[in-house]
C-alpha positions in Angstrom: -128.1 -30.4 -48.8 -130.5 -28.3 -46.7 -132.3 -30.5 -44.2 -135.7 -28.9 -45.0 -135.2 -30.5 -48.5 -133.5 -33.7 -47.3 -135.9 -34.9 -44.6 -139.1 -34.9 -46.8 -137.1 -36.8 -49.5 -136.1 -39.4 -47.0 -139.8 -39.7 -46.0 -140.8 -40.2 -49.6 -138.2 -43.0 -49.9 -139.4 -44.6 -46.6 -143.0 -44.5 -47.8 -142.1 -45.9 -51.2 -143.4 -42.9 -53.2 -141.9 -44.3 -56.4 -143.5 -42.0 -58.9 -142.6 -38.8 -57.0 -139.1 -40.0 -56.5 -138.7 -40.9 -60.2 -139.9 -37.6 -61.5 -137.9 -35.5 -59.0 -134.7 -37.5 -59.7 -135.3 -37.2 -63.5 -135.7 -33.4 -63.4 -132.8 -33.2 -61.0 -130.5 -35.0 -63.4 -131.5 -32.6 -66.2 -130.9 -29.5 -64.0 -127.7 -30.6 -62.5 -126.1 -32.4 -65.4 -127.7 -32.4 -68.9 -128.5 -28.7 -69.2 -124.8 -27.9 -68.7 -124.0 -29.7 -72.0 -127.1 -29.4 -74.2 -127.2 -26.6 -76.8 -130.8 -25.8 -75.8 -131.9 -26.2 -72.2 -134.7 -28.6 -71.3 -137.3 -26.7 -69.3 -138.2 -28.7 -66.2 -141.0 -27.8 -63.9 -140.2 -25.6 -60.8 -138.8 -27.8 -58.0 -140.3 -25.4 -55.4 -143.2 -22.9 -55.4 -143.5 -20.1 -52.9 -147.1 -18.9 -52.1 -147.3 -15.4 -50.5 -150.8 -16.0 -49.2 -151.2 -12.4 -47.9 -149.1 -9.3 -47.5 -150.9 -8.7 -44.2 -149.0 -9.3 -41.0 -149.3 -8.9 -37.2 -145.7 -7.9 -37.0 -143.9 -4.7 -38.0 -140.4 -6.0 -38.7 -137.5 -3.6 -39.2 -136.5 -5.4 -42.4 -139.8 -5.8 -44.1 -142.4 -3.6 -45.8 -144.9 -6.2 -46.9 -147.7 -5.1 -44.5 -147.6 -1.6 -46.0 -148.2 -3.2 -49.4 -151.4 -4.8 -48.1 -152.7 -1.4 -47.1 -151.9 0.0 -50.5 -153.4 -2.8 -52.5 -156.4 -2.1 -54.7 -157.3 -5.7 -55.6 -158.7 -8.5 -53.4 -156.5 -11.4 -52.3 -156.9 -14.7 -54.0 -159.7 -16.8 -52.7 -159.3 -20.3 -51.3 -160.5 -21.8 -54.6 -158.1 -19.7 -56.6 -155.1 -20.9 -54.5 -156.4 -24.5 -54.8 -156.5 -24.1 -58.5 -152.8 -23.1 -58.5 -151.9 -26.0 -56.3 -153.7 -28.4 -58.7 -151.7 -26.9 -61.6 -148.4 -27.3 -59.7 -149.2 -30.9 -58.9 -149.9 -31.6 -62.6 -146.6 -30.0 -63.4 -145.0 -32.3 -60.9 -143.6 -29.6 -58.7 -142.0 -31.1 -55.6 -143.3 -28.8 -52.9 -144.8 -25.5 -51.8 -143.8 -23.0 -49.1 -146.7 -21.1 -47.6 -145.7 -17.7 -46.4 -146.7 -14.1 -46.1 -146.9 -11.5 -44.5 -148.1 -13.8 -41.8 -150.0 -16.7 -43.5 -152.0 -17.5 -40.4 -153.8 -14.2 -40.8 -155.8 -16.1 -43.3 -158.1 -18.8 -41.8 -157.8 -21.1 -44.8 -154.0 -21.6 -44.6 -154.3 -25.1 -43.0 -156.9 -26.0 -45.6 -154.5 -25.1 -48.4 -151.7 -27.0 -46.8 -154.0 -30.1 -46.5 -155.0 -29.8 -50.1 -151.4 -29.7 -51.3 -150.5 -32.6 -49.1 -153.4 -34.6 -50.6 -151.9 -34.1 -54.1 -148.5 -35.3 -52.9 -146.6 -32.1 -52.6 -144.2 -31.4 -49.8 -145.4 -28.5 -47.7 -143.7 -25.9 -45.4 -145.4 -23.3 -43.3 -143.4 -20.1 -42.6 -144.8 -18.2 -39.6 -143.8 -15.8 -36.9 -145.5 -18.1 -34.4 -147.5 -15.4 -32.7 -150.8 -16.6 -34.1 -150.0 -20.3 -33.3 -152.6 -20.3 -30.5 -154.1 -23.6 -29.5 -156.9 -23.5 -32.1 -154.4 -22.8 -34.9 -152.0 -25.4 -33.6 -154.7 -28.1 -33.9 -155.6 -27.0 -37.4 -152.0 -26.8 -38.6 -151.0 -30.2 -37.2 -154.1 -31.7 -38.7 -153.0 -30.5 -42.1 -149.6 -32.2 -41.4 -147.1 -30.0 -43.2 -143.7 -31.6 -43.5 -142.1 -28.6 -41.8 -143.0 -25.5 -39.8 -140.5 -22.6 -39.9 -140.8 -20.2 -37.0 -138.8 -16.9 -36.9 -136.8 -16.2 -33.7 -134.6 -13.1 -34.0 -133.7 -12.6 -30.4 -133.3 -14.5 -27.1 -135.4 -12.0 -25.1 -138.2 -9.5 -25.4 -135.7 -6.6 -25.7 -134.1 -7.9 -28.9 -137.0 -9.8 -30.4 -139.7 -7.1 -30.0 -137.3 -4.5 -31.3 -136.6 -6.4 -34.5 -140.2 -7.7 -35.0 -141.9 -4.5 -33.9 -144.4 -6.5 -31.8 -145.0 -5.7 -28.1 -145.1 -8.8 -26.0 -144.3 -10.8 -29.2 -141.4 -12.7 -27.8 -143.5 -14.0 -24.8 -146.4 -15.1 -27.0 -144.1 -16.7 -29.6 -142.2 -18.7 -27.0 -145.3 -20.0 -25.3 -146.8 -20.9 -28.7 -143.8 -22.9 -29.7 -143.8 -24.8 -26.4 -147.5 -25.6 -26.9 -146.8 -26.6 -30.6 -144.0 -29.0 -29.7 -146.0 -30.6 -26.8 -149.1 -31.1 -29.0 -147.0 -32.4 -31.9 -145.4 -34.9 -29.7 -148.6 -35.9 -28.0 -150.3 -36.6 -31.4 -147.1 -38.3 -32.7 -147.1 -36.2 -35.8 -144.2 -36.2 -38.2 -144.1 -32.5 -38.8 -140.7 -31.0 -38.1 -140.3 -27.7 -36.3 -137.5 -25.4 -37.3 -136.4 -22.1 -35.7 -135.1 -19.7 -38.3 -132.9 -16.8 -37.4 -132.5 -13.6 -39.5 -128.9 -12.7 -38.6 -128.1 -9.0 -38.3 -126.2 -6.4 -36.2 -129.2 -6.5 -33.9 -128.8 -10.1 -32.7 -125.3 -11.1 -33.7 -124.2 -11.4 -30.1 -127.2 -13.7 -29.3 -126.8 -16.4 -32.0 -125.5 -19.1 -29.6 -128.1 -18.2 -27.0 -130.9 -18.5 -29.6 -129.6 -22.0 -30.4 -129.8 -22.8 -26.7 -133.3 -21.5 -26.5 -134.3 -23.6 -29.5 -132.9 -26.7 -27.8 -134.8 -25.8 -24.6 -138.1 -25.4 -26.6 -137.6 -28.8 -28.1 -137.6 -27.9 -31.8 -136.0 -30.2 -34.3 -133.5 -27.9 -36.0 -132.2 -24.3 -36.4 -131.6 -22.4 -39.7 -130.1 -19.0 -40.5 -130.4 -16.3 -43.2 -128.6 -13.0 -43.4 -130.7 -9.9 -43.0 -131.3 -8.4 -46.5 -131.9 -4.7 -46.9 -135.1 -4.1 -48.8 -136.3 -0.7 -50.1 -138.8 1.2 -48.0 -137.9 -0.6 -44.8 -136.6 0.9 -41.5 -133.1 -0.5 -41.9 -132.6 0.2 -45.6 -129.8 2.5 -46.8 -128.9 3.2 -50.4 -125.9 1.3 -51.5 -124.6 -0.1 -54.7 -125.8 -3.5 -53.5 -129.4 -3.0 -52.5 -129.8 -6.5 -50.9 -126.5 -6.3 -49.1 -126.2 -7.3 -45.4 -123.2 -5.1 -45.1 -122.7 -3.4 -41.8 -119.8 -1.1 -40.8 -120.6 -1.4 -37.1 -119.4 -4.9 -36.4 -117.4 -7.7 -38.0 -120.6 -9.7 -38.5 -119.1 -12.5 -40.5 -116.4 -13.3 -37.9 -118.9 -13.1 -35.1 -121.3 -15.4 -36.9 -118.7 -18.0 -37.8 -117.5 -18.1 -34.2 -121.1 -18.6 -32.9 -121.7 -21.2 -35.6 -118.6 -23.2 -34.6 -119.8 -23.3 -31.0 -123.2 -24.6 -32.0 -121.6 -27.3 -34.2 -119.2 -28.3 -31.4 -122.1 -28.4 -28.9 -123.9 -30.6 -31.4 -127.3 -30.6 -29.5 -129.4 -29.3 -32.4 -129.1 -30.0 -36.2 -128.4 -27.0 -38.4 -130.9 -26.8 -41.3 -128.6 -25.0 -43.8 -125.9 -26.6 -45.9 -122.3 -25.9 -44.9 -121.6 -24.3 -48.3 -124.4 -21.8 -47.7 -123.3 -21.0 -44.2 -119.7 -20.5 -45.4 -121.0 -17.6 -47.6 -122.3 -15.6 -44.7 -119.1 -13.6 -44.2 -119.2 -12.6 -47.8 -122.8 -11.5 -47.5 -122.0 -9.4 -44.5 -119.1 -7.8 -46.3 -121.4 -6.6 -49.1 -120.2 -9.2 -51.6 -122.0 -10.9 -54.4 -123.4 -14.4 -54.4 -120.5 -16.4 -55.8 -122.2 -19.0 -58.0 -124.8 -18.9 -60.9 -128.3 -18.3 -59.6 -130.8 -21.0 -60.7 -133.9 -19.4 -59.2 -135.6 -19.0 -62.5 -135.2 -22.7 -63.2 -135.8 -24.2 -59.7 -138.5 -22.0 -58.1 -141.6 -19.9 -58.8 -143.0 -17.2 -56.5 -146.6 -16.2 -56.6 -148.3 -13.5 -54.5 -151.9 -13.2 -53.3 -152.9 -11.0 -56.3 -151.6 -13.5 -58.9 -148.3 -11.8 -59.6 -145.5 -14.2 -60.6 -142.0 -13.3 -59.7 -138.8 -15.0 -60.8 -137.7 -15.3 -57.2 -138.5 -14.1 -53.7 -136.0 -11.3 -53.6 -137.5 -9.8 -56.8 -140.9 -9.7 -55.0 -139.2 -7.9 -52.1 -137.6 -5.4 -54.5 -140.8 -4.8 -56.3 -139.3 -5.9 -59.6 -141.4 -6.5 -62.7 -143.7 -9.5 -62.5 -146.1 -11.5 -64.8 -149.8 -11.5 -63.7 -151.3 -14.9 -64.2 -154.7 -13.6 -65.2 -156.5 -16.4 -67.0 -153.3 -18.0 -68.2 -152.1 -21.5 -67.1 -149.0 -21.7 -64.9 -147.5 -24.2 -67.3 -147.9 -21.9 -70.3 -146.2 -19.0 -68.4 -143.4 -21.2 -67.1 -142.7 -22.5 -70.6 -143.3 -19.2 -72.4 -140.8 -16.8 -74.1 -141.3 -14.1 -71.5 -140.2 -16.4 -68.7 -137.3 -17.6 -70.7 -136.0 -14.0 -70.7 -136.5 -14.0 -66.9 -134.3 -17.1 -66.6 -131.5 -15.4 -68.4 -131.7 -12.4 -66.1 -131.8 -14.7 -63.0 -128.7 -16.6 -64.2 -126.7 -13.4 -64.3 -128.0 -12.1 -60.9 -125.8 -12.2 -57.8 -127.4 -9.7 -55.5 -128.8 -11.9 -52.7 -128.1 -14.7 -50.3 -131.7 -15.7 -49.8 -131.8 -19.1 -48.2 -134.3 -21.0 -50.5 -133.0 -19.8 -53.8 -129.3 -19.9 -52.7 -129.6 -23.5 -51.3 -131.2 -24.8 -54.5 -128.6 -23.0 -56.7 -125.8 -24.6 -54.6 -127.3 -28.1 -54.8 -127.9 -28.0 -58.6 -124.8 -26.0 -59.5 
């Protein structure tokens, strides 16, 4: 199991959160076992929700076009209260946790407040950030909100690689300093928040994977995770292929290089790897332009909501600008249990086009 999922569960067990554990175990049994044999599936609540709090971002990453969507948007972003209302609904549905992301979520001043609200209702929380806005004031606010995990993207071991991929001058220097300050402050306050370095693996940094792991160790973070770079329409690294999310590259044998680097990190054994072994073993297939080899359960395990109230069956479908359902004045529960979303689940089950970490890891676990 991915450690981002495992550690919070262990914390719930340690703190005797019996009700939370009962419901998550109950829904897990239905997903993993009963629905494989029942003539009609039992619709369980989403295990995980992903909130895209804003498309705005202070980076201009090669593999992302989300900031451009913010410039093109005609509607205002959801307010703090609108997001809190959705958090309330997910808590009522007994969703296990929420990942807060963007764009760059810390562009919004209310992100720590939203994390704190979700925590108060018993949801597991993760903040996904590029780390560049984690200055001392934001560090204090984020740690006060006490998310279970903070994911910070590091795609290079120096300014040359990192700033090229992230499109942010001086980004590497600021990000590194902020991580050092975050770790020191977390340790000083004795907070339980875990800090994870996440690497988007591509032809741009394939020769730096082991060095990035060494940097993560030096920075004092708790674990390191990996995701293959996915080609998204309208981005600087996108090329038309039969597999629009393919990580395929003709330039290098990325799969072999990644596997070798991963073996060295495992042998060194100085930093835990966040991903499951089954997921990591799929990376060569992803880099070869292959399809995800097992049934995708994203439509049954997760829900993705953007800052304009658009609901997507999974994160990759948001990235691909695929059809969505706008929440409007509807209740999340009614949409999730509705006929339109049931059709979405059928489409998701047949989909094999991505190796996105959250959806892939949940599909692997519940397969």
